[in-house]
N, C-alpha and C positions, 0 to 999 in steps of 0.2 A: 800593500803599503797604505798607511793611514792617510786619508785626505783631510788635513787640518782645515783647509779653506772652507769645507762644507760640514765641519763637525757640528753635531747636534745631539743632545741627550736630554731626556726628561727626568726631572728630579721632583721631589715633594717637599713642600714646606712642612714644618712641624704641625701646622694647623690643617694639613691634608690637601691644600691647594697645590696643583702642579705648576711648575715653572720650567723654562727651557734654558739649558746652558748651550750656547751656540757660538760659533765663530763670529767675530766682529766683521761686519760688512762695510763697504765703502760709504754707503748711504746712512749708516748709523750716526746719529748726532750725539756722540759720547761726551763731547765737551759740555753741551747744554745739559745732558742728563747728569753729569758729574756735579755741575753747579746747582741743579735742582735737588738732587738726592743727598749730597754730602754737605753737612754743616762745617763750620770753621774748624772744629776739633777733629773731625774725620779727615778733612782735607789736610790739616797739619800733620796728622799721624801718617797719612799716605805719602805726602810729598816732602815731609820733614822740613817744612819751612812755613812761616806765617804769611800766607797769602791765600786768596780764594779764587784766583783767576790764573790761567796758564797764558804765557806770552805766545806769540805766533810760532816761534821755533818749537816750543814745547808741544803746542797743539798739533803741529804738523807731525811730530814724532809719534804721538799717540793715535793720530788718524790714519797714517800711512803704514799699514801693517802688511808685510810681504809674505808671511807664513813660511818663511825660510829661516831668517835670523830672528824674527820677532813673531810671536803667536799671541793673539788676544782672544779671550773668551768673554762673553757677556752673560749675565743672568737676566733673563727676559721674562717678566710676569705680565701676561696679557698685553704684550706689545710695549710695555714700559721697561726701560733698562734700569735695573735696581742694583747692579753690581758688575764688576769687571775684574779680570785677572789676566796677567800676561807674563811672558818671559821674553828675554832678549839675550841671545847668544853673544858672548863677548870673547870666547875662546873655544876651541874645539872641545865638546863635551861639557862645557861650563856655561851656565846662563843665570842671569839675575831674574828674580820673580818679584812681582808686586801685585797687590790686590786692594780693592775698596768695595764696600757695600754701603748702600744708602742708609742713612741714620734710622729710618723707620723699619728697616729690614735686618738690622744687626741682631746677633744672638739667635738666629734661626737656622744655622747650619749652612748658609749660602756660601760663605767664604771657604769652608771646608770642602764643600762639593765642587766649587769651581777649581780649587787647587788640586783635588784628586784627579779631575779630568785633565787639567793642565799637565800634571805630572805624568799621566798616561801618554799624552801626546809627546811630551819631552822625551820620555824613555824610548818611544817608538822612533823618535828623530835622532837617537844616539846620544842624548845628553845623559851624563852620569851624575852630575851634581847641580842642584838648584840652590842659588844663594839669595838670601833675603837680608835686608838691612832695615832695622827698626830701632826705635827708641827703647831704652831699657824699661821704661815704665809702661810700654804698650803691651800690657799683659794679655789682652785679647789676641793680638797678632801672634805673640809667642805661644799662646795656648793652641791656637789653630795650627800653627806649624808643627808643634809637638804631637798633636793628636792625629796627624796624617798617617802615622804608622811606619814611616820610613826611618831608617837609622839617621840620626842627625848629630851634628856637632854645633856648639854655640860658644861664642867668645865675645867678651865685652872689650871693645877698643874705643878709647876716649869716651864719647857720649853716645855710642852706638852699640847695638847688639848685632852681631853677624852670625846668622844661622845658615848652616849648609845641610840640605837634605840630600842624602846619598841614595840615588835611585837604583840601588842594587837590584839586579834582575830577579833575585829570589824574594825580595821584599815586595809586598803588594798591599796597597791600602785596603783596609777592611771595607767591604760593602760596595766596591766600585763596579759599576756596570755602565758601559757606553751603549747608547741606542744605535 
């Protein structure tokens, strides 16, 4: 069985530098990293609200990952957290996913890599569907989700796009390898 708590894989940036996709640890200061790496627009697109700070309840949710109901992966470049992706199980076989990449590191394939690894972990944990909620004009997020290679469905409801990735055991994202 996969040990999500100790998950670690090496990926390459498009410029050839290596970075690590790894499980979030208790001592990771992800809240500070989020504020340093993500600008107002990125923060808005990730959290779907106009703010740039998490309140104490929200921060506790993101910091306290049990690796059973919630799994969180970080993109780590030379000890600096440059992105994060997570899922949260809300029903058997069903989980919501979310991700963010620091402004300076966007459009480098980091979100896609984190989500491929997260989908691998999710499928190993028995999750059949990953659900993402984003704004309809967040074309980057929609493109990342579409390019993962899993069958997906998308529907616009009110001011949101709801995308469901179906982690069919036959579907496999292209190029995925865990270390």
